[in-house]
C-alpha positions as CSV (number, residue, x, y, z in Angstrom):
1,X,119.2,65.9,97.1
2,X,121.5,63.6,98.8
3,X,121.2,63.5,102.8
4,X,122.6,60.8,105.6
5,X,119.3,59.0,106.7
6,X,118.2,55.4,107.1
7,X,117.2,53.1,104.1
8,X,116.5,49.7,103.7
9,X,119.4,47.5,102.4
10,X,118.6,44.0,100.6
11,X,121.1,41.4,100.7
12,X,120.8,39.9,97.3
13,X,122.7,36.6,98.2
14,X,119.7,35.7,100.9
15,X,116.9,36.8,98.6
16,X,114.8,34.3,97.2
17,X,112.8,36.9,95.4
18,X,109.2,35.7,97.2
19,X,107.6,38.9,96.9
20,X,106.4,38.9,100.7
21,X,108.3,42.4,101.1
22,X,107.1,43.9,98.0
23,X,103.4,43.2,99.5
24,X,104.7,44.8,102.8
25,X,106.0,48.1,101.0
26,X,103.0,50.4,101.1
27,X,105.2,53.0,98.9
28,X,106.1,50.7,96.4
29,X,109.5,50.7,96.9
30,X,110.6,47.5,96.3
31,X,110.0,45.3,93.3
32,X,111.2,41.9,92.1
33,X,113.4,42.4,89.2
34,X,115.3,39.7,88.0
35,X,114.4,36.9,90.7
36,X,115.3,39.3,93.7
37,X,113.8,42.2,95.7
38,X,115.2,45.4,94.9
39,X,114.6,48.9,95.8
40,X,114.2,50.9,92.7
41,X,114.7,54.4,93.9
42,X,115.5,55.8,97.0
43,X,113.5,58.4,97.3
44,X,110.7,56.0,97.0
45,X,111.9,54.2,100.4
46,X,110.9,55.9,103.7
47,X,113.4,54.0,105.9
48,X,110.8,52.8,108.5
49,X,111.6,48.7,107.8
50,X,108.0,48.0,107.7
51,X,109.0,45.2,105.2
52,X,111.7,43.6,107.4
53,X,109.3,41.4,109.4
54,X,107.8,39.7,106.4
55,X,111.3,38.5,105.3
56,X,111.4,34.8,105.5
57,X,115.3,35.1,104.8
58,X,116.2,37.8,107.0
59,X,117.5,39.4,104.0
60,X,116.5,42.7,104.7
61,X,118.2,45.3,107.3
62,X,118.1,48.9,107.8
63,X,121.2,50.8,107.2
64,X,122.4,54.7,107.5
65,X,123.8,55.9,104.4
66,X,123.9,58.9,101.8
67,X,120.8,58.7,99.8
68,X,117.9,61.1,98.3
69,X,115.5,62.1,100.4
70,X,112.1,60.6,100.7
71,X,110.0,62.2,98.3
72,X,106.1,61.4,99.1
73,X,104.9,63.3,95.9
74,X,107.2,60.8,94.2
75,X,105.7,57.8,96.1
76,X,102.0,59.0,95.2
77,X,102.7,59.4,91.4
78,X,104.6,56.0,91.5
79,X,101.2,54.5,92.8
80,X,99.4,56.2,90.6
81,X,101.1,55.2,87.5
82,X,101.0,51.6,88.5
83,X,97.1,51.6,89.4
84,X,96.9,53.1,85.6
85,X,98.9,50.4,84.1
86,X,96.9,47.5,85.8
87,X,93.7,48.9,84.7
88,X,95.4,48.8,81.1
89,X,96.5,45.1,81.3
90,X,92.9,43.9,82.2
91,X,91.9,41.1,79.7
92,X,89.8,42.4,76.9
93,X,86.2,40.1,76.6
94,X,86.9,40.1,72.8
95,X,90.7,39.6,73.3
96,X,92.9,36.5,73.5
97,X,91.0,33.2,73.5
98,X,92.9,32.2,76.6
99,X,90.7,34.6,78.5
100,X,87.6,33.7,77.1
101,X,85.1,31.9,80.1
102,X,84.2,28.2,79.7
103,X,82.8,25.6,82.0
104,X,83.3,21.9,81.5
105,X,81.2,18.8,82.6
106,X,83.6,17.5,85.4
107,X,84.0,13.9,85.8
108,X,82.0,12.0,88.6
109,X,79.4,14.8,88.1
110,X,76.0,14.2,85.8
111,X,74.0,17.5,86.6
112,X,71.5,16.9,83.7
113,X,71.4,13.3,83.7
114,X,73.3,12.7,80.7
115,X,74.8,9.3,82.1
116,X,76.1,8.4,78.8
117,X,77.8,11.9,77.9
118,X,81.4,11.4,77.4
119,X,84.0,12.8,79.7
120,X,87.5,14.1,78.8
121,X,89.9,11.3,79.9
122,X,93.6,11.0,80.0
123,X,95.7,7.8,80.4
124,X,96.5,9.5,84.2
125,X,92.4,9.2,84.9
126,X,89.8,11.8,84.3
127,X,90.2,15.7,84.5
128,X,88.6,17.3,87.3
129,X,88.9,21.0,85.9
130,X,85.2,22.3,85.6
131,X,86.4,25.6,83.9
132,X,88.5,27.8,82.0
133,X,90.8,30.1,82.7
134,X,92.7,28.9,85.1
135,X,95.3,31.9,85.8
136,X,94.8,34.1,88.6
137,X,95.5,37.2,86.1
138,X,93.0,35.7,83.4
139,X,90.2,34.5,85.8
140,X,87.5,37.3,85.9
141,X,86.5,38.4,89.7
142,X,82.6,37.8,88.6
143,X,83.1,34.3,86.8
144,X,80.1,32.1,86.8
145,X,82.0,29.5,88.0
146,X,83.6,31.1,91.1
147,X,80.1,31.8,92.5
148,X,79.7,30.2,96.0
149,X,82.4,27.9,95.0
150,X,85.1,26.2,97.2
151,X,88.4,27.8,95.7
152,X,91.8,26.1,95.4
153,X,94.4,28.8,94.9
154,X,97.3,27.0,93.6
155,X,100.9,27.7,92.9
156,X,101.8,26.4,89.2
157,X,104.4,24.1,90.0
158,X,102.3,22.4,92.0
159,X,100.1,20.0,89.4
160,X,103.7,18.9,88.3
161,X,104.9,17.7,91.5
162,X,101.9,16.3,93.1
163,X,100.7,13.2,90.9
164,X,97.1,13.5,92.5
165,X,96.1,16.6,92.0
166,X,93.0,16.4,90.3
167,X,91.9,14.0,92.7
168,X,93.2,15.1,95.8
169,X,92.9,18.9,95.3
170,X,90.9,19.7,92.2
171,X,87.9,17.6,92.4
172,X,84.6,19.3,93.2
173,X,86.7,23.2,93.2
174,X,87.1,26.1,91.4
175,X,90.9,26.6,90.7
176,X,93.1,29.7,90.2
177,X,96.9,29.2,89.9
178,X,99.6,31.5,89.7
179,X,103.4,32.2,90.5
180,X,104.0,34.6,93.3
181,X,107.9,35.0,92.4
182,X,107.5,36.1,88.6
183,X,104.0,37.4,88.6
184,X,102.9,40.8,90.2
185,X,102.0,40.2,93.8
186,X,100.1,43.3,94.0
187,X,97.8,42.4,91.2
188,X,97.0,39.0,92.9
189,X,95.9,40.9,95.9
190,X,93.7,43.1,94.0
191,X,92.1,40.5,92.0
192,X,91.5,37.8,94.6
193,X,90.4,40.8,97.0
194,X,87.9,41.4,94.1
195,X,87.0,37.4,93.9
196,X,86.3,37.8,97.6
197,X,84.1,40.6,97.7
198,X,81.8,39.5,94.8
199,X,81.7,35.8,94.5
200,X,80.5,34.3,97.9
201,X,83.6,31.7,98.2
202,X,82.4,29.1,100.7
203,X,86.3,27.9,101.5
204,X,89.6,28.5,100.2
205,X,92.8,26.2,99.9
206,X,96.2,27.5,99.4
207,X,98.4,24.3,98.0
208,X,102.4,26.1,97.4
209,X,105.8,24.3,96.8
210,X,108.1,23.8,99.8
211,X,110.4,26.5,97.9
212,X,110.8,29.8,99.9
213,X,109.3,31.8,96.8
214,X,106.2,30.2,97.4
215,X,105.4,31.4,100.8
216,X,104.1,34.4,99.5
217,X,101.0,32.9,98.1
218,X,99.2,32.4,101.2
219,X,100.4,35.7,102.4
220,X,98.7,37.1,99.3
221,X,95.6,35.4,100.0
222,X,95.4,36.8,103.4
223,X,96.2,40.3,102.6
224,X,93.5,40.1,99.7
225,X,91.2,38.7,102.6
226,X,91.8,41.9,104.7
227,X,91.4,44.0,102.0
228,X,88.1,42.8,101.0
229,X,87.2,42.7,104.6
230,X,85.8,39.1,104.6
231,X,86.3,35.9,106.7
232,X,86.8,32.7,104.8
233,X,87.5,29.5,106.0
234,X,91.2,29.0,104.8
235,X,93.8,25.8,104.6
236,X,97.3,25.8,103.6
237,X,99.2,23.1,102.2
238,X,102.6,22.4,101.2
239,X,104.1,20.0,98.7
240,X,107.8,18.6,98.2
241,X,109.6,18.5,95.3
242,X,109.0,15.0,95.4
243,X,105.1,15.4,95.7
244,X,104.9,14.5,99.2
245,X,102.8,16.7,101.6
246,X,104.7,18.5,104.2
247,X,101.9,20.1,105.9
């Protein structure tokens, strides 16, 4: 039944698709669709505006219009269905080879005394990558390379823009990369919270691009820390599109 009530309105011209509002909406009413935040159905939005303060572009506001009444039962069913979907999407150990956990001999490290053991090298220098996989969605929360690690969480555009990514950021760290705009931010929060709970992470460095959509990644990390109930030293770095460190 439609009634006159308060509800969220999203200005798509201002919206960058950063996903901060998705994380702030406990009812799951907002999703990123075709790169823009949208209210998926009026009945899921309570109109209280908890998402407004999380938008860096001031693209959200509360208006009053005719809309379907807020339906708590529908919200509960929506959240349950999404949780079930997450479980079905978990990568299988016997599935795609990209999910197989591997560790590598990193350049500069010689834990077994094999001084003559070759390391992977390219024309740009030696790789500092010590493990596989690297995508946030594919890395198991209990992966052995995460145990007591210094963790680098990077937006996946950063290695392309920043020429010394391996030497300046990756060396000596485990890494997880992803895109907060095109992937599911809620899944990121869940995965990272599990990592923080079980792996004994010593420190976290978040490296993102200067573009607005990347600003969601540090927010995701902070929400995951809060959900895990742990305190881990956390450093944020912002890189420009020309590969310069801005902050």
